[in-house]
N, C-alpha and C positions, 0 to 999 in steps of 0.2 A: 745788824743782819743776822740771822740764824745761821747756824753752821753750815746746812746744805746749801744756803744761799752763797756763802763764802765758798763752797766748793765748786758750785756752778760757775762761779767768776773765773775759775780756772780753766775753763773749756772755751773753745773758738765759738761763741755764740754772738748773734746779732744783738746789740745793745738797743735799749735797756733792758735788763731783766726786771719784769714786773712782778713776777709772783713765783713762790716756790712752795709747793704743799704736798704732801702724802698722797699716793696715787695707788689704786687697785688693792687687791686682796691677797697677794702673795705672802707665804709664810717663811720663805728663805732668805731673799735680800730685801733691803730697804729701798723702796723706790719713791721718787718723787717727780711730779710734774713741773717742769720748768717754763713758765710762760714768759716771751720777750714780746718786743714791739712787732716781731714779724714772723711769730710762729711759736710751736711748743717743742718741747724736748723731753726725755726721760732720763733723769739722773738715777743711779743705782749704786748702792754700796754692797759689795761682794760680801757674803757671809763667809767669813773665812773658817768658821768652825765647821760648816759644811764642805768647803773647798779649801783644802790645806794647802794647795799650790796654786794660789789665784795667778801668779804669772802663767802657769801653764794653761790654766782656763783661758785666760786673755788672749795667749798666743792662738789656741785654737779658735776662738771667736774672731779674732783679726784674720785668720787665714781663710775661715769659712765666710765671713761676710765680705772680704776681698774678692774671693772667688765668685761669690754670688753678684757683687755690683758688677763685675766684668761680663757676666752672661745674662743678667736680667736687666731689660731696658726700662721696664715700669718701677719707679723709684718706690712704689707702695708695695711692691712683690718681695723686697728683701729688706732686712734690717741694714742701717746705715750707722756707723759709730762716728761720732763727733770728736775730732781730735783736741788734746790739751792745748794751751797756749804756747807750751814749749815744743810741740810737734809730737808728742806722745800719744797712746791710746788709753792710758789710765793715768790716775793721780793717786799717790799714797800720801794721806794727810798726816799731821803730827802724831797723831795716836796709832798710826799704822794701819788706817783703815783704806780699803782699795775701792776706788771709785770709777766708773765709767758713764759715758752718756751716748744715747741713741737719738736719733732723729724720731720725732712722734709720727705715727702713721695715722693721719686724720681720717675721719670716716669709717674707722675699722671697729669691728666689735669682737669680742671673745664669747664662744658657745659655751654653754653649761648643760650638762646631763640633767635630764633626759632630752635627747635630741630628735629631731623628726629623721625619717629616712632621706628627704632631701638634704638636711643638714649632714647627715653621716656620709653620704655620696660627696659632698663638697670636702668634709675632712679627709676623706680617702683621696680625692683629687689633689688637694694640696699637700698631702704628704707624699703622694706620689710624684708629683712636681719638684718637690724637694729632693727626692732622691735622684731624679733625672739630672736635676741643676749640679748635685755634687757628684755626678757619676765619674766625671772626667777629674776629680781631685783625689789623688793617691791618699789612702788611709794612713800610710807612715809618715805623712807630713804633720799628724796630729799627735799631740801627747795623749797618752791613758791616762786620764786625770782621775778616775775612780777605778782602780784596779778590780777585776772579778766582780764587777758591778752586776752582770746578769750569769753568774757561776752558780746555776742550781744546785749542783752537788755540795757546793760549799754551804749553801743555805740550809740544806738537809743537815749537813755535818754540825751548823751551828745550833739547829734545834736540839738535835741530839745531846750536843754539850750543854745547852741550857736545861734540858730536862735533866742530866746527870748532876749538875751543879744545884738546880733548884733554889736559887738565892733567896725567893720569897715564899717558898712552900705553896706553890701555885700548881705543881705539875700533877699532882694526884687529882685535882679538881677538873682538870682539861684532858684527862686520859683519853676519852673518846675523840677529842679533836686532834690530838698528837697521833693516834693510830689513823685517823681519817687522812691526815697530810701525809703521814708516811707511806701510805697505801699507794700513792703516786709516786714513790722514789724511782721506780723504773723510768718513768716519763721524764724525770729531771736529768736523765744522761741523752736525751735525744739529739743534742747539739755537741756532744763530746768530741767528736770527729772534726779536727780542724780542716779537713779537705773537703768537708760535706758543702758549705757556703763561703763566698768571698767575704773577706772584711771589707766594710765600706766605711766610709763617713757616715754615722748615723746619729740622731737625736737622743736615744737612749731614755726619753721622758715624754714619749709621744702621746700624752694625753690629749683628748678631744680639745681642752681650753687652750692647748698650745698652737692652735691653728688658728689665725686671725682671718676673718671674713670682712667683705664689705657690708657695712652696717645697711646701707640700701638696697643692695641686690642679693647678698648672702653668698657671692660667690668668694673662692678662697683668695686670699691675698699673700700671706706669708706664714712661715713657721716662727715661733718666738721662743724665748728661753733657751739660750743656746748653751747655757753653763755645763750641761751634760754632754754636748757634742763630744764625740771621740770614736775611735775604731770600734765598729760592732757589727752586728747582724741586723739586717733589714727586717727579717721577720720578727724581731723583738719590737721594733717600732710598730710593725703591724698588729702584734699581739697585744701592746699596751694600749693602742686605739680602740681595738675591740673590746678589751677587758672594761676599759674606761667609759665607751661609748655604747656598747652593744649589751647592755645590761638595764634591767627594767627597773633597778633601785641603786641608790647611793651606795657606795661601798661600805659604809658604816650603818646602814639600816638594820636594826636588829631583829625586825620581823622577816625571818627568812621565807615566809609565804609570799613576801614581795619580790624575792630575788630569782629571778630567771635570766637566761641567756634569750636574747631577742633576734631570731633568725632574719627577719627583714632587715633589721639594721646592721647585721654581719654582711648581708648580700649587698646593701646600698653601699656599705664603706668599700667593700672589694670591688664593686663595679666602677667607683670613682678611682681607686688605687690602680687597679690593673688597666684602666683605660688611660692612665697617666704614665705609667712606668711599665707596664707588662713586658714591653718590647725588651728593656735593658735587664730584666730579671734573669739570672741564672737558673738552669733546671733544677738545682737543688733548692733554690730559694722558693720557686713555684711550688715545688713538692711539699714544702715545709711551712707553709702560710697558717694552716690551721694549728700545726704544732706550736707557732708562736703564740697564738691565742690561749693554748693551754699553759705553755711555760710561763707566760708572765702571770697569768691567774694563779698559777702554783706559787710563783715566787713571792706575790704579795701575801698568799695564805702563810707560808712559812715566815716570812719576815713580821707580820702582825703576831703570829701565835708565839714566835720566838721573844718578841718584845714584852708581850703580855706576861710570859714566864719569868723574864729577867726583871720585871718591875717597872714596865712603861718608861724605859731609859732611852728611847730613840724617837718614836713619834709622839707628838703632843696628842695630849687626851684632854677630853672636855668633861668626862665623866668616869666614875668607876667602871671597869670592865669595858672600857671603849675599844681597846686593842683586841679583846676577845670577841666582841661583836663584828669587828672589821674581820677577824680571821674566820668566823663561823660563816659570814657573808659571802666572803671569796672562796671559800670551800663549797657552799651551796653553788655559786656560780660555776666553779670548776666542774662539779658533778654534772651540770646541765650542758655545760660545753662537750664533756665527754658523752653524755647521751646524745648530742646532734653530730657525733663524730663522721658518721658515714654520710650524712646529709651534707655536711660541710665540704667534705671532699668532691661530691658530685657538683656544688655550687662551683667550687674552685675550677675544677675541670672545665666546666661549661664557660665560665667566665675568661679562664685561659685562653680557650680556642677563640672566643669572641676578640679577645685582645690582640690577637695574632692574626 
């Protein structure tokens, strides 16, 4: 038997285990589909290089999935952990690898950008439902597993430090991009006031692909990839969904003529989102929805540009200049979001009134 099959045998599965094979296209964790005589399951090895405290990650996931399991009646609308044979929620192998297992959500599909307005509305509805489902779970019950994850002034400081150190001699060649990113430094402080918005249990990596939909109907089922769930701001989840879904091009498209903010996708997302959770959002959150879109696009711009200057040490690249292409792409998207700023405010005001 392969090692993943040996690991799978340590979980409470119906027997026999018929097949274990690689599944999905994720770049962080190792994922395997486990087929048994009566269903499928997902086995995952947590990437402990990305998540230095896997025990805290699993504490958060156990807490969140238990809360969802107690409030969501349809089993396809929440992730369900499978316990180990000794009653735990994770298994540590002889090499120190951390493993967990989920029930497989049959008939589900993952969306990939570019998406249609109907799909973007469903993404919004799915993320809005997730927020409502977790509204009664106090954020202080979770660990902060990635400190300062969305601390934008910190990312500005890291860019300045990378430019000063210039370990690969690349800073002079991207002087325009550095100036472009730093022109948004004031915006990086939009969320500095801790009293501005409540801390919630948030996803913190709310890309379009992390909302599963029904493969037949397209309706949203559940939010997945919960490794980054921790206390955070709802507007950052909104921003990441808009950044990843309301853009006309992939985030690494080097042709900036392709890159633009797509207003109809923004409006579609917020229609679904506010329709699902507008009634529970605080006034400060409603007032800063568009700021979330700007903030998360600024964050990716800063992180990609910093990584390029530092020598591509964080993000995996497929070609020379890949991170620079990403940074230029996100800066172009950021400019177009800013160009639509007043329009976005009008849409939010109209949809907020409708949600109430």
